N, C-alpha and C positions, 0 to 999 in steps of 0.2 A: 618621728618623735611624737606626732599626734596620736598614733595608736598606743604608744607607750604611756602617754599621759592619761588617755582614756582608761587604760587597764588599771593604773594606779588608783584613779578616782573610783573605779568600779569596786576594786578590792577594799577601798576604805569604807564604802557603804556596806559591803558584804560581810566584813569581819566585825562590824560595829557592835552587834548586839547578841549574837546567838550564844546560848549556853546549852549545849547538847550533852546529855548524860546517858550512860549505859544503864539499862534497867537491871540486867543480870548477864554475866558471862555464862551462858547456859552450857556450852561445850567448852569447858575450861581450857586455858592455854591458848595456843594459836589456832586451834581447830574451829571450823565454822558450824554454828547451829543453823544458819541460813533461815531465819524466821520468814515465813511467807503466809499469804492468804489471811492477813489480819482482818478480823471481823468483830464488831462490837455488838453484844447482845446481853440484855438483862443486867446491865451494870458491870460487865466484865469484858475483857478483850481476849478473844480466842485466836490461836494461830497454829501454824504447822512448823515444827522445829525438830532438831536432832541433837541429842546429847550422846555422841558416840563415845565420849570419855566415860560416861556412866556416873559422873560426879553428882548430878542432880536427878538421877533415875535409879537410885539404889545400887550403884556399882555395876549395872548392866547396860550394854548397848541395846536399846529397844528399837533402834531405827528412828526414822523421822515420823513423829506422831503428833497428836493434838495437844497443845499446851493452853494454859489459862493464866492471866495475870490481872491484878488489880492496879497495876502500874508501879508496884514496889518490888524490890528484890525478894523479900520474904513472901510476897503474895504471888510469885511466879512459880508454877509447878506443872508437871505432866498432868494432863486432864484425862486422857483415854488412850489406851493402846488398841488399835484396830487390827493390827496384823502381828501375830506373835513372833518372837525372836527379833533379830536385827533387821528384818525386811521393813520397808516403809509402808505407812498406812495410807499414803496417796490421798491426802486431804485437799479438797478443791471445791469450787462452785458454791460458796456460801450465799444464802439469801434468807430473808425472814418472810414468813407466811403464816397467817392465822395465829399470831402470837408465839410461834415456835421458830427455832433456828434450824435451817436445813443446810446440808452440805453433802458432797460425795466423799466416800471413804471405802477402803477395802473391806469387802464382805466375804469372809472365808467360806460360807455355805455355798456361794455361787462362784467363788474365785474371780470376782470382778469388783471394780470400783462401782458402787451403787449408792443410791440415795438414802441418807439417814435423816432423822428428825431428832430434836433435843429441846428440852425445856430449860437447859442450862445446867443440869445436874448429870452426874455419871449414871445414876439409876434411870433417869428419864431420857437417855440417849439410846435410840432404838432404830433398828433397820426397818425400812418401810416396805420391804418385800416387793420392790419394783422389778428386781431381777435383771436389770440391764445397766450398762454404763450410759452416761449422758454428758452433754456439753451445754454450757451456758443456759441453765434454767432461768426463765424470766417470769415475773408475776405480772399478769394482765387481768384486771378486774378481779374476779373471784376464783381464778384458776392459775396454775403454773404450766408453762409450755416449755418443752424440752425435746431434744432429739434422742432417739434410741440408737446408740452408736454400735451396739454389739449384737443384738438379736436380729437374725435374718427373718425377713417376712416371706410370705408365700411366693413372691415373685423373685426371690433370690437376691435381695439387696437389703442394706441397712440404712441408717440415718432417717428413719421415719419420724414424723413429728407427733409427739404424744402430749396429752393434757392430764393434769392431776388436780383434783379438787380437795385434797387433804385426806382422802380415803381411797379413791380408786384411780388407777392409771389406765388410760385407754388411747388407742390411736386417735388422732384428731379427726372429728367428723368431716366428711368430704362428700359433697353431692356428685362429684365427678366419678368416672369409672377407672381412673388411673392411680398412680402412686406418687406422692410428693416426696422427693429425696433432698434433704437439707444438706448443704455443704458446710462442714466444720462448725456446726452449731450457730451459724450466723443468722440469728433471728432478733428482731427488735420490735418494741411496742410503738405503734403509730398513735393509737388511742385505745380506749377501753373496748373497742369492737373490731379493731383491725391490727394485723401484724404485717411487718415487712420481712421477707425471708429471701436469702440467697440460695436458690435451689433449681432443680429441674423437675419437670412433671412427666412421668413415664406412663405410657399407655400400652395396651396389648397390640402386638403386631400380627397382621394376618399371615405374614410369612413365617419363616422358621427361626426368627431372631428372638422370639419371646416378647420382649418389651422394648419400645423405642421412645425417644424424646418426643413428646407431643408437639412441641413448638419448633423442633429442629434448631434449637438455639443453645443447647447444653445449659450450663449454670448461668442464670440471670436473676434480676430482682423480680420477685412476685409479691402480690398483695393477697393476704388471706383474710376474708371477711368472716369473722367468728359467728355473726348472726345468720348469714346466708350459707355458711359452710362451703365457700367456694374459693378457688385459687384463680388468680388472674395474672398473666404475664404483664408487667408494667412496661418494660422496654427491652428490646434486644440490643443492649449497649454495644456488644461486640458481635456484629452480625455473622451468621454462619454457625459452624460447629464449635467455635472457640468460646471459652469462658470469658466472662467480663471481670474476673478476679476481684470480686467485691470483698471488702473487709471494713472494720470499724463502724458498723451500723450504730448510729447514735441519735437518740431522740432529743429534739430541741423544739419546744412548743408543739405545734401541730404538724411538724415535719420530721423526717428522718434523713440525716446526713450520712454519707458513706464515701469510701474510696472505691473507685472503679478504674482499672487500667492506669493506676498511679495518679489519677486526677480527683478533684473534689466534686462530688455530686450531691443532689438533694432530691427527695421525692415527697409529694403531699398525698400519695396514694392513688394518683391518676397517671395515665400515660403522658398527657401533656405536661404534667407537673413533675415529671421525672427528668431532670435536666442537669447538665454540667454547670457548675458555678462560674459564670463568665468572668467575674472579678478576679477569681483565682487563676483562671486560664490566661487572662490578659496580663497578669503579673508573672506569667511563666512559672507558676508554682507547680512542682511535680513531687512525686515520692511522698504523698501525704499519708500520715499515719498518726497514731496516738491521739485520738479525738477526745475532747471533754467539753461538755455543755455547762456553761456557768454564766450567770448574769445576763441571760437572754442572748448570749453570744457563743460561738463555737471556737474553741482553742484547739490547735493542732500543730503537729510537726510538718514542715514542708521545706522544699529547697527551690529557690528561684535562681540558683547559680552561685549564691553566696554561702552555701552550706545549709545544714539542717537546722532551721531556726524555729522559734515559737511564734506562730501566726495567730491572729484573731480575725474571724469573719463575723461582721455585724450584719445580720439579715435585714434589719430595718434600713440601714444606710447603704446596704449592698456594697460594702467595702472590705478589703483585706488589709491588715496592718502587720508589719513585722515588729513584734514586741521585743524580741531579744537583741537583734542586731549584733550578735557576737562576731568579732573579727580579731585575729591575732595569729599566733602560731597554731591555734586550733579554731577552725571556723564552724564546727558542728556543735550546736547547743544540745541537740538530742533530748528534748523535753519528754517526760513521761511520768507516770505514777502520781496523778493529781489528787489533791484533797482541798476542800474549801473550809476556811475558818475565819470568821469575823472580818469579812470584806476583802480577804486575800485568797488567791489561788496558790497553794503550795505545790511544789513539784520537784522532781529530780532533773538536774540539768548539768551541762558541762560549761566551764568558763573559757575565756579566750586563750588560756595558756595551760589547760589541763584537761585531759580526756577522762578523768575520773568523774563519776556522777556525784554531785554535791546537792545540798538543799538550797532551793531558791523559792522565791515567791513573787507574785505580780499583783498589782491592783488593776490590771487591764490596760495600763498605760506604760509603765516602766517595770523593770525587774530588779531584784536585789538578791545577791548570794548571801545566805545567812551563816554559812560555816565553810571553812576550807580545810578542816582537819579530818572530818569524817567523810569517807568516800563510799562508793558503791551503794548509794541511797536507793531504796526500793520499798514498795508496799506502804506508802504514806497513808496513815489513818488517824482520824480525830477521835480521841477518847478522853472523857473527863476534862475537857478544855485544854488538852495537850495534844501534840503530834507524836505519834509512835511510828517507827519505821525500822527497816533493816539497814545496817551500816557497818562500816569497817574502819577502825581507828588505826589500822596498820600493825596492831600488836595482838589483839585477842580474836581476830577473825571476824566474820560476818555475824553480828549479834543484834539484839533488840535495843534500840535507843529511843530516847524521848527528848522533846523540846517543848518548853512552855512559851507559846507565842505571846502571852501577856507580859513577859519580861523583855520583849524586844524593843519596846519604846525607850527613847533616850530621855534622861532627865535634862531639860533644857538648861537649868541653872548650872549643873555640873558640866555640861558640854560647853557652855559659853565661858565659864570661869577658869577653864584649864588652859595652860600655855606651857610649851616646852622650848628650851633654848640651851645652847646655840643650835641653830638649825639652818644651814648644814652643820654637822657635828663631826668630831674626830673620834674620840674614845668615850665621851660621856655626854649626858644631857641633864639639865635641871628641869624639874617639874614644879610649876607654880600653880597655886589655886587655894581656895578656902576649904581645906580638908579637916574634917572632924573624925575621920575613920581611917583605918589602914587602907593603903592603895597598893593593889597588886597589878603587875603588868605582864603582857606577852607581846613580843616583837615578831612580826611575820615578814618573810621576804615576799617578792612580787608574785611568787607562785602560790602564796597562801600557806607556806610551811612555817611552823613555829621554829624560830632559831634561838630564842632566848626568853626566859621568863623569871620572875622573882618578885620582890617587894621593893617599893620605893622607900629608901632609907635617907632621912634628912634631905628630902626633896632632890635626891641624886640617883641617877641610874648610870652605872659604868657598863658599857656594852662591848667595846673592843670589836666592833663588827667590820667586815670588809666593806669597801666602798660600794655604794649603790643606793637604791630606794627601798624603804621599808614602811610598814604600818605598825604603829605601836598602839596597843589597846590597853586602856587603864580602867580598872574595875574597883569600885568602892561600894561594898554591900550590894545593892541592886542597881547601882548607878554605873553607867558605862560610857566611855568616850574614846575616841580614837583620833590620832594625828598622823599625818604623813611625815616621815623622817628621812632626811638625806644624809648619808654618811660619805665623807670625802675619803 
């Protein structure tokens, strides 16, 4: 019974305030436009989407290509077709550098996904002639660093680290005699003069093997000193020829946090400072992933045996805290896709009775679910003081949605002046309060599903619901309140 009561209270707070609206049904009907890679630049929101129905692309299926929106349905349209026909343009890796927007997209002249630059106009969207595919470009100081994932070098391997100054691409300067090979584009900024990379360093072999691993360690964390142009192995985390399986390299302050062999690690760029986080290890937290740095703390997904929860590591206090504490028929909160706005961290998560990804937020202490009707939340981005994200209402497929966080606050007078009775109820309830406007209502079951909606007429709602617990949300203009309802 305690778990059940906790769930009801959690739903009450979660369904309290959210007003999620669809920007545009890009791929009309039940088809998915699957908006992804949302990126804000020069007063517009750019993203990758597909209108296979052709309704919004002149009657043709142009594949998944770049779109642009000002946040309105009329201002949402196809921006650029990179790959002719119905094949996808493969848009990815957005970043801003020297006042321009950069991203990777299909370039037909080289038949590869390559780097483009844009001033935000169709005419100003140009191929940079880099001639190779890349992963995870990052801006550090006055240059962009990225791995060359397609062009083979003279020693017969790829994933070399390159730098770009806005005009010229070149292999990263290295005073050594070997070849740095980056794994999966895993590179992060430590500061303006140093990078942390998950890689191995190959050198010439005197035998017949060509090139061998200089450190006999395979892929491990390395420091690259931009000023001295040197690579240094920080630590052989998984000794021997095995990889340390590093991912989620995330800069926070003067350090980089990362996952290694399913555990939480940190480095300050020195061997002695490359260590496993004892607070997380002592709490038996494993399977760490989906890192995000906010408010001088590290938020991440991890499992201490109670399921995949949202955790917070505070470097100053050296403590880890379970923020979500989800438990019920579903123990996995699975947080991801973070965005910060006005003192809150918004993210995708699962509730205690639902494996669909919904919209949540946290202030670093508690969490709240903001909506239970839109699922498969992804790609949360802040634009013009609103949140934009991919979601699915169960009818129109995965499309672009928006929520105004500034409407989430509750009007205290409205909240306190409302009452419903009888409660428990059989077939109807009375709604009492000082109303000067029309009151609409929606009733949700404990799974967050809308089961009845309408307008309060003469302070009366006839519901005829099955016995159980429900949440009723009452909306008057911009005022919102909710109450727990028990039906006998």
